[in-house]
C-alpha positions in Angstrom: 104.0 92.0 79.1 103.4 90.4 82.5 101.2 87.4 82.1 101.8 85.5 85.3 103.1 86.4 88.7 103.4 85.1 92.3 101.5 86.3 95.3 101.8 83.9 98.3 102.0 86.0 101.4 99.1 86.7 103.8 97.1 89.9 103.6 98.5 90.9 107.0 102.1 90.4 105.8 101.5 92.6 102.7 99.6 95.1 104.9 102.5 95.5 107.3 105.1 95.8 104.5 103.1 98.5 102.7 102.0 100.4 105.8 98.3 99.7 105.2 95.8 101.2 107.5 93.1 98.6 107.0 92.6 95.2 105.4 89.2 95.2 103.7 89.1 91.7 102.3 88.7 88.0 103.1 91.9 85.9 102.6 93.0 84.9 99.1 94.7 81.6 98.7 98.4 81.8 98.1 99.2 81.5 94.4 102.5 80.6 92.7 100.8 81.0 89.3 98.5 84.0 89.3 96.7 84.1 85.9 94.4 86.6 84.2 91.0 87.1 85.9 92.3 85.6 89.2 91.5 87.5 92.5 94.6 89.3 93.8 95.5 91.6 96.7 96.0 95.3 95.8 96.5 98.4 97.8 94.7 101.7 97.2 93.8 104.9 99.0 90.1 105.4 99.9 88.5 107.9 102.3 92.0 109.1 103.4 92.9 105.5 104.4 95.4 103.1 102.8 93.5 99.9 102.3 94.3 96.4 101.1 91.5 94.7 99.2 90.9 92.1 96.5 90.5 92.8 92.8 90.1 90.6 89.7 93.2 90.8 87.5 92.1 92.3 84.2 90.7 95.8 84.2 87.1 96.3 83.1 86.5 100.1 82.5 83.3 101.5 83.9 81.8 101.9 80.4 82.3 98.3 79.3 79.2 96.4 78.2 80.4 93.0 79.6 83.4 91.5 81.4 84.9 89.8 78.3 87.2 92.8 77.9 89.0 91.9 81.1 91.4 89.4 79.7 92.7 92.0 77.2 93.5 94.4 79.9 95.8 92.6 82.3 98.6 95.1 81.3 98.7 98.8 80.5 101.6 100.2 78.6 103.2 103.1 80.4 103.8 104.9 77.1 100.0 105.1 76.3 98.3 104.6 79.7 97.3 108.3 80.0 95.5 108.3 76.6 94.0 104.8 76.1 90.2 105.0 76.8 90.3 101.8 78.9 92.9 103.2 81.3 93.0 107.0 81.3 90.3 107.6 83.9 91.9 105.1 86.3 95.3 106.6 85.6 94.0 109.9 86.9 91.8 108.7 89.8 92.3 105.0 90.7 95.9 104.0 91.1 97.0 101.0 93.1 100.0 98.9 94.2 99.8 95.2 93.4 102.2 93.3 95.7 104.1 90.4 94.2 106.7 88.0 95.4 107.9 87.8 91.8 106.8 87.4 88.2 107.5 85.1 85.2 108.9 85.8 81.7 109.6 83.4 78.9 112.9 83.1 77.1 112.7 82.2 73.4 114.6 79.0 72.7 115.1 76.9 69.5 112.4 74.6 70.7 109.7 76.6 72.5 110.0 79.0 75.4 111.6 78.5 78.8 110.0 80.3 81.8 112.1 82.3 84.2 111.2 83.5 87.7 112.2 87.1 88.4 112.2 88.5 92.0 113.8 91.0 94.2 117.3 90.0 95.2 116.7 91.2 98.8 113.6 88.9 99.0 111.2 91.7 99.7 107.8 92.0 97.9 107.7 93.9 94.6 105.4 96.9 94.4 103.9 96.7 91.0 102.4 99.9 89.7 98.7 99.2 88.9 95.4 100.8 88.2 91.9 99.7 89.3 88.3 100.3 88.3 84.8 99.6 89.5 82.4 98.1 87.0 78.7 97.4 87.5 77.4 94.3 85.7 74.4 95.6 83.7 72.6 92.3 84.1 73.0 91.6 87.8 73.9 95.2 88.9 76.7 93.7 91.0 79.9 95.7 91.5 83.2 94.3 90.4 86.6 95.7 91.3 89.3 94.9 88.7 93.0 95.9 88.2 95.8 96.0 85.7 99.6 96.1 85.9 101.5 98.9 84.2 104.5 97.7 82.1 107.5 99.5 80.7 111.0 99.0 79.4 112.9 96.1 81.0 116.0 96.5 83.1 119.3 94.6 82.4 118.1 91.5 84.1 114.8 91.2 82.2 115.9 92.5 78.8 117.6 89.2 78.0 114.2 87.5 78.3 111.6 90.0 77.2 111.3 93.6 75.9 108.9 94.7 78.7 108.5 94.3 82.4 106.2 95.5 85.2 106.8 99.0 86.5 108.1 98.6 90.0 107.6 101.4 92.5 110.3 102.1 95.1 109.0 102.8 98.6 109.8 106.5 98.1 107.1 106.7 95.4 104.3 104.8 97.1 102.7 107.9 98.7 102.7 109.9 95.5 101.4 107.1 93.4 98.5 106.3 95.7 97.6 109.9 96.4 94.1 110.5 95.0 94.8 114.3 94.8 97.6 113.7 92.3 95.6 113.8 89.1 97.9 115.5 86.6 98.6 112.8 84.0 101.8 114.6 82.8 103.3 114.6 86.3 102.3 111.0 87.0 103.8 109.9 83.7 107.0 111.8 84.4 107.2 110.1 87.8 106.9 106.6 86.3 109.6 107.5 83.8 112.2 108.4 86.4 111.9 105.4 88.7 114.9 103.3 89.6 114.3 99.5 89.4 115.4 97.6 92.5 118.0 94.9 92.3 116.4 91.8 90.7 117.5 88.2 90.3 116.1 85.5 88.0 116.4 81.8 87.3 114.9 79.3 84.9 112.0 77.2 86.2 110.0 74.3 85.0 107.6 74.5 82.1 104.9 73.3 84.6 104.2 77.0 85.1 102.8 77.1 81.5 99.6 75.4 82.7 97.3 77.5 84.9 96.1 74.4 86.7 99.6 73.9 88.1 99.9 76.0 91.3 102.5 74.8 93.9 105.7 76.1 95.4 107.8 73.9 93.1 107.0 76.3 90.2 109.6 78.8 91.5 112.3 76.2 92.2 115.4 76.7 90.1 115.3 74.4 87.1 118.5 72.6 88.1 116.8 71.2 91.2 113.2 71.2 90.2 110.9 69.2 87.9 111.2 69.8 84.2 107.9 68.3 83.0 105.4 70.3 81.1 
């Protein structure tokens, strides 16, 4: 599972890194503690153009009666994403990349859980494999764009902390993942299963990250030099 992540760069910075053609959004405030239902940047193909826009984290499928379902759909398991009713349409037609500076996982300890910050060793953004959907509120008829992060088996760095992690796309897979014409679930699933995870690093951080209201750069400071208060 991926329940919190970090997204602090500007839209322009992510757009340049991911070779985006157009930025279609107002700025989103930097967040060191992105939580479910927060607005986040994501990258998708539309009208033969790679665009960076904003989406609410927590996918609402087009057929949902209300938005309450969003909090249950922040993650989609790679093993079942092609079959689950909430995700299968988006898996075929609406795939995206969610840029992240890093993400958090919690290590089980004798007394509670200790958060760890996981990030690319080279310092570059992570390209999290995601899906998006467009949902119309039946009461207001307002359109909402939402997204989810696909998760799979952890690599050696994350496995000591958790049994799942976000699927991370290497640059060589970006075009194929975002291509709207690629609509064969079997081929897409096969591609996700053959990806190599980039080199990752991690360190323990303060339990301050446990509270959504806490959102400051100190959250990703290594525990040895950072605050330890809850």
